[in-house]
C-alpha positions in Angstrom: 31.5 17.7 -13.2 28.9 20.0 -14.6 25.8 19.7 -12.4 23.7 22.7 -13.7 22.4 21.6 -17.1 18.9 21.0 -18.5 19.7 18.0 -20.7 20.3 14.3 -20.4 23.6 12.7 -19.6 26.3 12.5 -22.2 28.3 9.7 -23.7 26.1 6.7 -23.0 24.9 4.4 -25.7 21.3 4.7 -27.0 18.9 2.8 -24.8 17.9 -0.7 -25.6 15.9 -3.6 -24.1 17.2 -5.6 -21.1 18.1 -8.8 -22.9 18.7 -12.3 -21.5 21.7 -13.0 -23.6 24.1 -15.9 -24.1 26.9 -13.3 -24.2 29.1 -13.3 -21.1 28.3 -11.0 -18.3 30.5 -10.1 -15.3 29.0 -8.6 -12.2 31.0 -5.7 -10.8 28.9 -5.7 -7.6 30.9 -6.0 -4.4 33.3 -4.0 -2.3 34.5 -0.8 -3.9 36.8 1.9 -2.7 35.0 5.0 -1.6 35.5 8.5 -0.3 33.1 11.4 0.5 34.0 14.9 -0.4 37.6 14.0 -1.2 38.1 12.7 2.4 40.0 9.5 3.3 39.5 6.5 1.1 37.6 3.6 2.7 35.4 0.8 1.3 31.7 0.6 0.6 29.4 -2.2 -0.8 27.9 -1.7 -4.3 25.0 -1.5 -4.6 24.2 0.6 -1.6 23.4 4.2 -0.5 26.3 5.9 1.1 24.1 7.6 3.7 23.1 4.2 5.0 26.7 3.1 5.2 27.9 5.6 7.7 28.6 8.5 5.3 26.2 11.3 6.0 22.5 10.9 6.7 19.3 10.2 4.8 16.6 12.9 4.4 12.9 12.6 3.6 10.6 15.1 1.9 7.3 14.6 0.3 6.7 17.6 -1.9 9.3 20.3 -1.0 12.7 20.2 -2.4 15.4 20.1 0.3 17.1 23.0 -1.6 16.2 26.3 -3.2 14.0 26.2 -6.3 16.6 27.7 -8.7 16.7 25.4 -11.7 18.9 23.9 -13.0 21.3 24.7 -10.1 21.9 22.3 -7.3 22.8 23.6 -3.8 26.4 24.3 -2.8 25.8 21.9 0.1 26.1 19.0 -2.2 28.0 15.8 -1.1 30.2 14.2 -3.7 31.0 10.5 -3.5 34.0 9.0 -5.3 33.9 5.3 -6.2 36.8 3.2 -7.5 37.0 -0.4 -8.5 40.0 -2.3 -10.0 39.1 -5.6 -11.8 40.2 -8.1 -14.4 38.3 -9.1 -17.4 38.2 -12.4 -19.2 39.0 -12.9 -22.9 35.3 -12.9 -23.8 35.0 -9.2 -23.1 37.9 -7.9 -25.2 36.1 -8.1 -28.6 33.6 -5.5 -27.3 31.8 -4.8 -24.1 29.7 -2.2 -22.3 29.6 -1.0 -18.7 26.0 -1.1 -17.5 24.8 0.9 -14.6 21.2 0.3 -13.5 20.9 3.0 -10.9 23.0 5.9 -9.6 21.5 8.8 -7.6 21.5 11.5 -8.7 24.2 12.2 -11.3 27.5 10.5 -12.1 30.6 11.0 -14.1 32.1 7.7 -15.4 35.8 7.1 -16.1 37.4 3.9 -17.3 41.1 3.4 -17.3 41.6 7.1 -17.1 39.3 8.0 -19.9 36.1 10.0 -19.4 33.2 7.9 -20.8 30.4 10.3 -20.0 27.8 11.2 -17.5 24.4 10.0 -16.3 21.1 11.6 -15.5 18.1 9.7 -14.4 18.7 7.9 -11.1 16.6 4.9 -11.8 17.4 4.5 -15.4 19.9 2.2 -17.1 23.0 3.7 -18.8 25.5 1.8 -20.8 29.0 2.9 -22.0 31.2 1.2 -24.6 34.5 0.0 -23.3 37.5 -2.0 -24.3 38.7 -3.8 -21.1 42.1 -5.2 -20.7 43.0 -8.5 -19.1 44.0 -7.1 -15.8 44.0 -4.0 -13.8 41.0 -2.2 -15.3 40.1 0.9 -13.2 36.5 2.1 -13.1 36.0 5.4 -11.4 32.5 6.9 -10.7 32.0 10.3 -9.2 28.5 10.8 -7.9 26.7 14.0 -6.8 23.9 13.7 -4.4 22.1 16.7 -6.1 22.2 17.9 -9.6 20.0 19.5 -12.3 18.4 16.0 -12.4 17.2 16.4 -8.9 14.6 18.9 -10.0 13.0 16.0 -12.0 13.2 13.5 -9.2 11.0 14.8 -6.3 9.2 11.6 -5.7 7.9 11.5 -2.1 10.7 9.3 -0.8 14.1 9.4 1.0 16.9 11.2 -0.7 19.4 8.4 -0.9 22.5 9.0 -3.0 24.9 6.4 -4.4 25.3 3.5 -6.8 22.3 1.6 -5.6 21.6 -0.9 -8.4 23.7 -3.4 -10.2 26.8 -2.7 -12.1 27.8 -5.1 -14.9 30.3 -5.6 -17.6 28.4 -7.1 -20.6 30.0 -8.5 -23.7 28.9 -7.3 -27.1 30.1 -9.9 -29.5 30.6 -9.0 -33.2 27.7 -10.2 -35.2 25.5 -10.3 -32.1 22.2 -8.6 -31.4 22.2 -5.2 -29.9 18.4 -5.0 -29.5 15.2 -6.9 -29.9 11.6 -5.7 -29.6 8.9 -8.3 -29.7 5.2 -7.4 -29.5 3.1 -10.4 -28.8 -0.5 -9.5 -29.8 -3.6 -11.7 -29.0 -6.8 -11.6 -31.1 -9.6 -12.5 -28.6 -12.0 -13.1 -31.5 -10.0 -15.8 -33.2 -7.8 -16.9 -30.2 -4.7 -16.5 -32.3 -1.4 -14.7 -31.7 0.7 -12.4 -33.9 4.3 -11.6 -33.1 5.9 -8.4 -34.4 9.6 -8.6 -34.1 12.2 -5.9 -34.7 15.8 -6.9 -34.4 19.0 -4.9 -34.8 20.3 -7.6 -37.3 18.8 -10.4 -39.2 18.2 -13.3 -36.8 16.5 -16.7 -36.3 13.3 -16.8 -34.3 12.3 -20.1 -32.7 9.2 -20.8 -30.5 9.2 -24.6 -30.0 5.7 -24.8 -28.5 4.2 -23.0 -31.5 6.4 -24.7 -34.1 7.9 -21.4 -35.2 11.4 -21.4 -36.8 12.1 -18.6 -39.2 14.3 -15.7 -40.1 13.2 -12.3 -38.8 14.5 -8.7 -38.8 11.5 -6.3 -39.1 8.9 -9.0 -39.3 5.3 -10.0 -38.5 4.8 -13.6 -37.6 1.4 -15.3 -37.3 1.8 -18.0 -34.7 -1.7 -19.6 -34.8 -3.8 -20.5 -31.7 -2.2 -19.4 -28.4 -3.1 -19.4 -24.8 -3.3 -15.7 -23.8 -1.3 -14.1 -20.9 -3.2 -12.4 -18.1 -2.6 -12.0 -14.4 -5.0 -14.9 -13.8 -3.3 -17.1 -16.4 0.3 -15.8 -16.8 1.0 -18.1 -19.8 4.5 -17.5 -21.2 6.1 -19.0 -24.3 9.8 -19.6 -24.4 11.4 -18.1 -27.5 14.9 -17.5 -28.8 16.2 -14.9 -31.2 19.7 -15.7 -32.4 22.6 -15.1 -34.7 25.8 -17.2 -35.0 27.3 -15.0 -32.3 24.6 -14.6 -29.7 21.3 -16.0 -28.6 18.6 -14.0 -26.9 16.0 -15.7 -24.7 12.5 -14.3 -24.5 9.4 -15.2 -22.6 6.4 -14.1 -24.7 3.0 -13.4 -23.3 0.3 -12.8 -26.0 -2.2 -10.2 -24.8 -4.0 -7.1 -26.0 -5.1 -4.0 -24.0 -7.4 -1.5 -25.5 -10.2 1.0 -24.8 -13.6 0.1 -26.1 -16.5 2.6 -25.5 -14.8 4.1 -22.4 -14.2 0.6 -21.0 -10.8 -0.8 -20.3 -10.5 -4.2 -21.9 -7.8 -6.9 -21.8 -8.0 -9.8 -24.2 -11.5 -8.7 -25.1 -12.8 -8.7 -21.5 -13.5 -5.6 -19.2 -11.0 -5.5 -16.4 -10.3 -3.7 -13.1 -7.0 -2.7 -11.7 -7.0 -4.0 -8.2 -3.7 -2.5 -7.6 -1.1 -1.0 -5.3 1.6 1.7 -5.7 5.0 0.3 -5.0 8.1 2.1 -4.1 11.3 0.0 -3.8 12.3 -0.1 -0.1 14.2 -2.1 2.4 14.4 -0.9 6.1 18.2 -1.4 6.2 19.2 -1.1 2.5 16.9 1.6 1.3 16.2 1.2 -2.4 18.5 -1.9 -2.6 16.0 -4.7 -2.7 17.1 -8.3 -3.4 15.4 -10.6 -6.0 14.4 -12.9 -3.1 12.8 -10.0 -1.2 11.0 -8.9 -4.4 9.6 -12.3 -5.1 8.4 -12.6 -1.5 6.6 -9.3 -1.6 4.9 -10.0 -5.0 3.8 -13.4 -3.6 2.4 -11.5 -0.6 0.5 -9.2 -2.9 -0.9 -12.3 -4.7 -2.1 -13.8 -1.5 -4.0 -10.6 -0.9 -5.7 -10.5 -4.3 -3.7 -7.7 -5.7 -3.6 -8.0 -9.5 -1.8 -4.7 -10.6 1.2 -2.6 -9.6 2.0 1.0 -10.5 5.8 1.4 -10.2 5.7 4.7 -8.3 7.4 6.8 -9.4 10.1 5.3 -11.5 11.1 2.1 -13.3 11.9 -0.7 -10.8 15.0 -2.8 -10.7 15.0 -4.8 -14.0 14.3 -8.2 -12.4 11.0 -7.0 -11.0 9.4 -7.3 -14.4 10.6 -10.8 -14.9 8.6 -11.7 -11.8 5.5 -9.8 -12.7 5.5 -11.6 -16.1 5.8 -15.0 -14.3 3.5 -14.5 -11.4 0.9 -12.4 -13.2 0.3 -8.7 -12.6 -0.8 -5.8 -14.7 2.0 -3.2 -14.5 1.7 0.5 -15.0 5.4 1.3 -15.6 6.2 4.9 -14.6 9.0 7.0 -15.9 11.6 8.4 -13.5 10.0 11.8 -13.4 8.4 14.1 -10.8 8.6 17.9 -10.3 6.1 18.1 -7.5 8.1 20.7 -5.5 7.3 23.4 -8.1 3.7 23.4 -6.8 5.1 25.4 -3.9 5.8 28.3 -6.2 2.7 28.0 -8.3 4.5 25.8 -10.9 6.7 28.8 -12.0 9.6 27.6 -14.1 8.3 24.1 -14.1 10.6 22.0 -16.4 7.6 20.2 -17.9 6.8 23.3 -20.0 10.4 24.6 -20.6 11.7 23.6 -24.1 15.2 23.6 -22.7 14.4 20.5 -20.7 12.7 18.6 -23.5 15.7 16.4 -24.4 16.0 15.4 -20.7 12.3 14.4 -20.6 12.5 12.5 -23.8 15.7 10.7 -22.8 14.0 9.5 -19.5 11.0 8.2 -21.4 13.0 6.5 -24.0 15.2 4.7 -21.4 12.1 3.7 -19.5 10.3 2.2 -22.6 13.3 0.6 -24.2 14.5 -1.3 -21.2 11.2 -3.0 -20.4 9.4 -3.1 -23.8 9.5 -6.9 -24.0 7.6 -7.6 -20.8 4.1 -9.0 -21.1 3.1 -7.6 -17.7 3.8 -4.0 -18.8 0.4 -2.8 -20.2 0.6 0.9 -19.6 3.4 3.4 -19.9 3.1 6.3 -17.4 4.9 9.5 -18.2 5.7 10.3 -14.6 3.9 11.7 -11.6 2.9 15.1 -10.3 5.0 17.1 -12.8 2.4 19.6 -13.7 1.6 19.9 -17.4 3.4 21.1 -20.4 4.8 20.5 -23.9 7.6 18.2 -22.7 5.0 15.7 -21.4 3.1 15.9 -24.6 6.4 15.2 -26.5 7.0 12.1 -24.3 3.5 10.9 -25.0 3.9 11.4 -28.8 7.2 9.6 -28.9 5.8 6.7 -26.9 2.7 6.3 -28.9 4.6 6.3 -32.1 7.2 3.8 -30.8 4.8 1.4 -29.0 1.1 1.7 -30.0 0.5 -1.7 -28.4 0.2 -0.2 -24.9 -1.7 2.6 -23.3 -0.3 5.9 -22.0 -1.1 7.3 -18.5 -0.4 10.6 -16.8 -2.5 11.8 -13.9 -1.8 15.6 -13.9 -3.3 15.9 -17.4 -6.8 16.2 -16.2 -8.0 17.3 -19.6 -6.6 13.9 -20.8 -5.5 15.4 -24.2 -2.4 13.2 -24.7 -3.2 10.1 -22.6 -5.4 7.0 -23.0 -6.8 6.9 -19.5 -8.6 9.5 -17.4 -6.7 9.3 -14.2 -7.1 11.1 -10.8 -5.8 10.9 -7.3 -7.9 10.7 -4.2 -11.1 11.7 -5.9 -14.0 11.6 -3.4 -16.6 8.8 -3.6 -19.2 11.4 -4.9 -16.9 12.5 -7.6 -16.0 9.0 -8.7 -19.7 8.2 -9.0 -20.2 11.3 -11.2 -17.3 10.2 -13.4 -18.8 6.7 -13.6 -22.2 8.1 -14.6 -20.7 10.7 -17.1 -20.6 8.4 -20.1 -24.3 7.5 -19.5 -25.4 11.1 -20.1 -25.1 13.2 -23.2 -22.2 15.6 -23.5 -23.0 19.2 -22.5 -23.8 21.6 -25.3 -20.6 23.2 -26.5 -18.3 20.6 -25.1 -14.7 21.0 -26.5 -13.0 18.2 -28.5 -10.8 17.6 -25.5 -13.8 17.2 -23.2 -15.4 14.8 -25.7 -12.2 12.8 -25.8 -11.9 12.6 -22.0 -15.4 11.3 -21.7 -14.5 8.4 -24.0 -11.7 7.2 -21.7 -11.8 4.7 -18.9 -11.2 6.1 -15.5 -8.7 5.0 -12.9 -7.7 6.2 -9.5 -3.9 6.0 -9.8 -3.8 6.7 -6.1 -6.6 6.4 -3.6 -7.3 5.2 0.0 -4.1 6.5 1.5 -2.9 3.6 3.7 -1.2 5.7 6.4 -1.4 4.3 9.9 -4.8 2.9 11.1 -6.7 2.8 7.8 -7.7 3.3 5.1 -11.4 3.6 5.5 -13.8 3.9 2.6 -12.6 0.8 0.6 -16.0 -0.8 0.4 -17.6 2.3 -1.0 -14.9 2.7 -3.7 -15.1 -0.9 -4.7 -18.9 -0.7 -4.9 -18.5 2.2 -7.4 -15.9 0.3 -9.4 -18.2 -2.7 -9.7 -21.3 -0.6 -10.5 -19.9 1.5 -13.4 -18.1 -0.2 -16.3 -16.1 3.0 -17.0 -14.4 2.7 -13.7 -11.4 0.5 -14.1 -10.3 0.4 -10.5 -7.1 1.9 -9.2 -4.0 1.7 -7.0 -3.9 2.1 -3.2 -1.3 4.5 -1.9 0.8 2.6 -1.1 2.3 -0.9 -0.6 5.1 -0.5 1.9 6.0 1.9 4.7 9.4 3.5 4.1 10.7 3.5 7.7 14.5 3.1 8.0 15.8 0.8 10.7 18.6 2.0 12.9 20.2 -0.3 15.5 21.6 1.7 18.4 24.5 1.0 20.7 22.2 -0.8 23.0 21.4 -3.3 20.2 17.8 -2.2 20.0 16.4 -1.8 16.4 14.3 1.3 15.9 12.2 2.5 13.0 12.9 6.1 11.9 10.9 8.5 9.7 11.4 12.0 8.4 13.2 14.3 10.8 14.8 11.6 12.8 18.1 12.1 11.1 18.2 15.8 11.9 16.7 17.1 8.7 15.7 20.7 9.0 13.2 20.2 6.1 11.2 17.1 6.2 7.6 15.7 6.2 7.7 13.5 9.3 6.0 10.1 9.2 4.2 10.8 5.9 6.8 8.3 4.6 5.2 5.5 6.6 2.0 5.0 4.7 1.9 1.4 3.6 -0.3 -1.6 3.6 2.7 -3.5 5.0 5.4 -2.4 7.3 8.9 -1.9 6.1 9.5 -5.4 7.3 6.5 -6.6 5.2 4.3 -7.2 8.2 0.7 -7.1 7.1 -1.3 -4.1 8.4 -5.0 -4.4 9.0 -5.7 -2.3 5.9 -4.3 -5.0 3.7 -6.5 -7.6 5.3 -9.6 -5.5 4.5 -8.3 -4.7 1.0 -7.9 -8.4 0.2 -11.6 -8.9 0.9 -12.7 -6.1 -1.5 -10.1 -7.1 -4.1 -11.2 -10.7 -3.9 -12.1 -12.2 -7.4 -15.1 -14.0 -5.8 -17.9 -12.5 -3.8 -19.7 -14.9 -1.4 -23.0 -14.2 0.3 -24.3 -16.8 2.8 -27.9 -17.0 4.0 -29.5 -19.5 6.3 -29.9 -22.0 3.5 -28.0 -20.9 0.4 -24.8 -19.5 -0.9 -24.6 -16.9 -3.7 -21.2 -16.8 -5.4 -20.2 -14.1 -7.9 -17.3 -14.7 -10.2 -15.3 -11.4 -10.3 -12.4 -12.7 -12.2 -11.7 -11.0 -15.5 -10.7 -14.1 -17.6 -11.3 -17.4 -15.9 -14.2 -19.5 -14.5 -14.4 -20.9 -11.0 -13.3 -24.4 -11.8 -9.9 -24.0 -10.2 -11.4 -23.1 -6.8 -12.6 -25.3 -3.9 -15.6 -24.0 -2.0 -15.7 -25.3 1.6 -18.1 -24.6 4.4 -17.7 -25.0 8.1 -19.6 -24.4 11.3 -18.1 -25.4 14.6 -16.5 -28.8 14.2 -18.5 -29.7 11.1 -17.6 -28.9 7.5 -17.5 -30.0 4.0 -17.1 -29.0 0.3 -19.8 -27.4 -1.8 -20.5 -28.4 -5.4 -20.3 -25.1 -7.4 -20.7 -24.7 -11.1 -17.8 -23.4 -13.2 -19.3 -20.0 -13.5 -17.8 -17.7 -16.1 -16.5 -14.2 -15.4 -19.3 -11.9 -14.2 -21.8 -14.7 -13.6 -23.5 -15.3 -10.2 -24.5 -18.8 -9.1 -26.5 -20.0 -6.1 -26.1 -23.3 -4.4 -27.8 -24.8 -1.3 -26.1 -25.2 2.1 -26.2 -28.7 3.5 -28.7 -29.2 6.4 -25.9 -29.8 8.9 -24.6 -26.3 8.3 -26.7 -25.0 11.2 -24.4 -23.6 13.9 -24.4 -20.1 15.2 -22.2 -19.1 12.3 -21.5 -20.7 9.0 -18.5 -19.7 7.0 -17.9 -20.4 3.3 -14.5 -20.0 1.8 -13.1 -20.1 -1.8 -9.7 -21.8 -1.7 -7.1 -21.9 -4.4 -3.8 -23.8 -4.5 -1.8 -24.3 -1.3 -4.7 -23.5 1.0 -4.8 -19.9 -0.2 -8.2 -18.5 0.9 -9.1 -15.9 -1.7 -12.6 -15.0 -0.5 -15.1 -15.8 2.1 -18.6 -15.1 3.3 -20.5 -15.8 6.5 -24.0 -16.1 8.0 -24.6 -15.7 11.7 -27.7 -16.4 13.9 -26.9 -15.7 17.5 -29.6 -16.1 20.1 -29.8 -13.2 22.6 -27.6 -13.7 25.7 -29.7 -14.4 28.8 -29.7 -12.1 31.8 -28.5 -13.7 35.0 -30.6 -13.3 38.1 -29.1 -10.8 40.6 -28.6 -12.1 44.1 -27.9 -9.1 46.3 -26.9 -5.4 46.4 -23.2 -4.9 45.7 -21.2 -3.8 48.8 -20.0 -0.2 48.7 -16.6 -1.4 49.8 -16.0 -2.5 46.3 -16.3 1.1 45.1 -14.2 4.2 45.6 -16.0 6.2 48.3 -15.6 9.5 46.5 -16.0 8.7 42.8 -18.0 5.4 43.2 -15.9 3.8 40.6 -15.4 0.1 40.9 -12.2 -0.7 42.7 -12.4 -4.5 43.3 -14.2 -7.5 41.9 -13.8 -11.0 43.3 -10.4 -10.1 44.7 -9.2 -8.5 41.5 -8.4 -4.8 41.8 -9.4 -2.5 39.0 -10.4 1.1 38.2 -13.5 2.0 36.3 -15.5 1.8 34.2 -15.4 5.5 33.1 -17.1 6.9 30.1 -14.6 8.0 27.4 -15.2 9.7 24.0 -11.7 10.1 22.8 -9.1 8.0 21.1 -5.3 8.4 20.6 -5.4 10.2 17.2 -4.7 8.1 14.1 -2.6 9.5 11.3 -5.9 10.1 9.5 -7.3 12.0 12.5 -4.3 14.4 12.3 -5.1 15.6 8.7 -8.1 17.5 7.3 -10.2 15.5 5.0 -10.3 16.7 1.4 -14.1 16.4 1.6 -14.3 19.0 4.4 -12.4 22.0 3.1 -11.8 24.7 5.7 -12.3 22.4 8.7 -9.4 21.5 11.0 -8.4 17.8 11.4 -10.5 15.7 13.8 -7.6 15.6 16.3 -7.6 19.3 16.6 -11.4 19.5 16.8 -11.3 16.9 19.6 -8.7 18.8 21.5 -10.5 22.1 21.1 -13.7 20.5 22.4 -11.7 18.9 25.2 -12.9 15.4 24.9 -9.4 14.1 25.5 -9.6 15.4 29.0 -13.1 14.8 30.3 -13.6 15.6 34.0 -16.1 13.2 35.7 -17.9 13.9 39.0 -20.3 11.8 40.9 -23.8 13.2 40.8 -25.6 10.7 43.0 -25.4 7.2 44.5 -28.0 5.1 46.1 -30.1 2.0 46.1 -32.9 1.8 43.4 -35.0 -1.3 42.7 -32.5 -3.6 44.3 -29.5 -2.2 42.5 -26.7 0.2 43.4 -27.4 3.2 41.1 -24.6 5.7 40.5 -25.0 8.8 38.2 -21.9 10.5 36.8 -21.4 13.6 34.7 -18.4 13.9 32.4 -17.6 17.3 31.0 -14.6 18.8 29.2 -12.9 21.6 31.2 -14.2 25.0 30.4 -17.2 23.6 28.5 -20.9 23.2 29.4 -21.7 20.2 27.2 -21.0 16.7 28.3 -22.5 13.3 28.9 -24.4 11.8 31.9 -24.0 8.2 32.6 -26.1 6.0 34.8 -24.7 2.8 36.1 -26.9 0.2 37.9 -24.9 -2.5 39.6 -26.3 -5.9 40.6 -24.4 -8.6 42.5 -24.7 -12.0 40.7 -22.1 -13.9 42.6 -19.1 -13.0 44.8 -17.0 -12.8 41.6 -19.6 -11.3 39.2 -21.5 -8.1 38.8 -24.3 -7.2 36.4 -24.0 -3.7 35.0 -26.7 -1.8 33.2 -25.4 1.4 31.6 -27.3 4.4 30.1 -25.4 7.2 28.5 -27.1 10.5 27.7 -25.5 13.5 25.9 -26.2 16.9 27.4 -25.8 20.3 25.9 -24.9 21.2 22.3 -21.9 19.2 21.1 -19.7 21.0 18.5 -17.9 18.0 17.4 -18.5 14.3 16.6 -17.0 11.8 19.0 -14.1 9.5 18.4 -15.8 6.7 20.3 -18.3 6.0 23.1 -16.7 3.6 25.5 -16.3 2.4 29.0 -12.7 2.4 30.1 -11.2 0.2 32.8 -7.6 -0.2 34.1 -6.6 -3.6 35.4 -3.5 -4.5 37.4 -0.7 -6.4 35.8 0.6 -6.4 32.3 -1.5 -7.7 29.4 -1.2 -11.5 28.9 -3.7 -12.0 26.1 -7.4 -11.8 25.0 -9.9 -14.5 24.2 -13.2 -13.5 22.6 -16.3 -14.4 20.7 -16.8 -11.9 17.9 -15.1 -10.7 14.8 -11.5 -11.6 14.3 -8.8 -12.6 14.2 -7.5 -9.1 13.6 -8.7 -5.7 14.5 -11.5 -3.8 12.7 -13.2 -0.4 12.7 -16.6 0.7 11.3 -15.2 1.5 7.8 -12.4 -1.0 8.0 -14.2 -4.1 9.0 -13.8 -6.4 6.0 -11.6 -9.4 6.1 -12.7 -10.4 9.6 -15.2 -13.1 10.5 -17.2 -14.3 13.5 -15.6 -17.0 15.6 -13.8 -17.6 18.8 -10.3 -16.2 18.8 -7.2 -15.7 20.9 -4.6 -12.9 20.7 -1.3 -12.9 22.5 -0.2 -9.8 24.3 1.9 -8.5 21.4 -1.0 -9.0 19.0 -3.4 -6.7 20.9 -2.1 -3.6 19.0 -0.6 -2.8 15.7 2.9 -1.4 16.0 2.5 1.6 13.7 5.8 3.5 13.5 4.0 6.5 15.0 1.8 5.3 17.9 -1.9 5.7 17.5 -5.2 4.1 18.2 -5.2 0.4 17.1 -6.3 -3.1 18.0 -10.0 -2.8 18.4 -11.9 -6.2 18.1 -15.4 -5.6 16.9 -18.7 -7.5 17.2 -17.6 -8.9 20.6 -20.2 -10.8 22.6 -17.9 -12.3 25.2 -14.3 -11.4 26.0 -11.7 -12.5 28.6 -8.9 -10.1 29.3 -5.9 -11.8 30.8 -3.2 -10.0 32.7 -0.4 -11.1 34.9 -2.7 -10.3 37.9 -5.7 -12.3 36.8 -8.6 -12.3 34.3 -11.7 -10.1 33.7 -14.5 -11.7 31.7 -17.0 -9.5 30.0 -20.3 -10.8 28.6 -22.6 -8.6 26.5 -26.3 -9.3 27.4 -29.2 -9.4 24.9 -28.5 -8.8 21.2 -25.8 -6.1 21.6 -22.1 -6.3 20.7 -19.2 -4.2 21.7 -15.7 -3.4 20.5 -12.9 -4.4 22.8 -9.5 -2.7 22.9 -6.7 -3.9 25.2 -3.4 -2.1 25.5 -0.3 -2.0 27.7 -0.3 1.8 27.3 -2.8 4.6 28.2 -4.2 6.6 25.4 -2.5 9.8 26.7 0.8 8.1 26.5 0.1 6.7 23.0 -0.9 10.2 21.7 2.1 11.9 23.2 4.8 9.5 22.0 6.3 9.9 18.5 7.8 6.5 17.9 6.6 3.0 18.8 10.0 2.1 20.2 9.7 4.9 22.7 6.5 3.5 24.3 7.1 2.4 27.9 4.5 0.3 29.6 3.6 1.0 33.2 2.7 -2.6 34.1 -1.0 -2.1 33.9 -3.6 -3.1 31.3 -5.9 -0.6 29.7 -9.3 -1.9 28.5 -12.0 -0.2 26.5 -15.5 -1.6 26.0 -16.8 0.6 23.2 -20.5 0.9 22.5 -19.8 2.8 19.3 -16.8 4.0 17.3 -16.0 6.5 14.6 -14.6 5.2 11.4 -11.0 6.0 10.4 -11.3 7.4 6.9 -8.3 8.3 4.7 -7.9 12.0 5.5 -4.1 11.7 5.6 -4.5 12.1 1.9 -8.0 12.0 0.5 -11.5 12.1 2.0 -12.1 11.8 5.7 -14.6 9.6 7.5 -17.7 9.2 5.4 -20.9 10.5 7.1 -22.3 7.1 7.7 -19.3 6.1 9.8 -19.2 9.3 11.9 -20.3 9.3 15.5 -22.4 12.3 16.5 -23.3 12.8 20.1 -26.0 10.3 20.9 -27.6 8.3 23.7 -26.7 4.6 24.3 -27.4 1.8 26.6 -25.9 -1.6 27.3 -26.0 -4.4 29.8 -22.8 -6.3 30.7 -21.8 -9.2 33.0 -18.4 -8.7 34.6 -16.6 -11.7 36.1 -13.2 -11.7 37.8 -10.7 -14.4 38.3 -7.6 -13.2 40.2 -4.3 -14.9 39.6 
């Protein structure tokens, strides 16, 4: 087949809506015959990707094409897969039918009963071909090329996964039926009434029983009277049918209106925020083959974490996804199957976006995107694509879309001038820049501003990607949300991204391993940049999602010693559907809270019995879903025990004077440490620090990952054993001095006073300031009083609360696909570390708190290991008691650690009680 073209596919029918029709449909999914590169015939499941079924290997790139930039030519090394299916067809299909393909990557040639029907372009777009099936022995043949001219338009930061990976159906098209229906359900927020604009391919009967509508339509406008509007908070859908004598189409109508008013994004007359995520389709074993059950489960998981919007990055999803977003309630930014990001590597030379010869291909992709999903209430914005530069073809896409469907807005991020879009959109803009954009509409336009500049200033602003959720992160969520809440122009945004794209491979030993770029032998790849989600590939919640749920919460709760302030951050509903409950220790109850309308703040008193050391107030929706919480704490200082005697030197190493035993429990430490196993964010330069290397490199250059500690002095001072240590990177003259004063409290307990003082001029900020100990035996768990139940870091500390918590051994760390620092519990006042050899209890004296990290692996091992499944524990337990920590930022893509969360060299002091309980 011809693979070097610049146009769309040929021979398929014009695009139309995905219709829920009474006409018969026969699924052709199942086991097909398959061969690769004209080899031996075997079998393969459809839908699937052949590289995940034992035929070749997947490959991951982010920006770079895995072939030369020579448009429209694909590489010679281009696997070709042949599919063949023989099937019978019922009588219902012989009056007319279409073969429907919902997704083939990247180009296909379709033959039916020996006849060439045509070709496809647009891997994630629907193509239909007219056929006349016979009763038995129909032969469907599909030849698929992994790469084609279309591949230049599909460089979308994901695995290259060829094959027929979405549904294949035979769909009857009865004579006298309806080929297409387009229903626009508009809502007038002023009158509360709905209007339905209906276009049908033939005269038909419209019925909406709930609204007493029963009339003939073709190209019609129908006033339906008072309606309940659709929104993510109230996803109200009306069942409707459009029918002829031959066919009935079922619709679910959601009446709503999205518009721009004075640079503010409004929905049904109310200002809104997108509290959104970017979603690729991904399954760890099946790639982009995601079942309806899995899709529903992940959307429900989003709902439980207060996500109200999804950007379908960077292509239309499987059709059933939109049925669920209509039903469950999400704003959807539906993106066209388009990205040419790899052309940035050559300065955008020959970018198809500005080449007239590619215009028909661009328009075909947009038409197929819009037509298929035009009847979905949840789709509120059409996105032209992603990171495809600029050019006349994108303008043509916008012009066609605006003319065809003016009821929705148009988005495209790379058009920073915003000349042909309805939203000003950016990726990973810094907090400072976002604030300037928010303030922009409040100041007069500069003298001589162009019409394009004036237009852009009138548009709402969104971050279509921000807070890159790669590894331990993202930091900076609070500061972004504060800006979104402060400036009406800022309409929120979409976290990059929802799910990690790791692929699971089960080895001959039966062990399941998670792979990323390069693990399949690719010579061009982008490593673990593909594992950058708020949930793992198995949909395990990462700490970043827990924090995000707090900042996305539609209620904000502030608790003081006597009152609770509650702000309604919903866009459309009051607080009447929520229960507000308080608890402290074993006591608890329900607060009486007024039905505050959106944007309103109310204050209610706490009952007198809410007087424990911490009081928590939660907003609870149906099925015990906690959607927001607040807390007030009032801890008294922890008293200092009276020392009894001087510790014996036999408990300490005679050379280093590090503690070796306590109450019969052997241990090693504590030792001052300033380094952490680099996170993914630590390995990238922050966009806000141009020219500076990543923190991980700066730490290595400074040598804080390999401090050398020597004993300066040891002796008795004021009834305590005083040891002084100096820790210095090799080859450097800056370091830290640490003074430890040890007091014996009981045979099993020591009181430790620590003073840390930096010395010299430090060229780099620290990762942490901690005291490290190594305990015998494997970790068995952690009990603590502090923030929990999950981990937290200075700029990723939302979603945790004060209390007493327990973590099992496998909950002490986050199993990121690439190992890195994780698992710190913050705000700790007491902690008991359990190992197979015994327990160590740590109590923080006075008003101080620490962060506690417990791990079965050393930091050096974590930092040097490329995959979580390769970590091998040595049977010991590594404990860190951190007096201070650096934030985590989002430098893997975006700004690094904000200044307020950095940790410059500084003195510190703390007092601890260490108690041992050997097994």
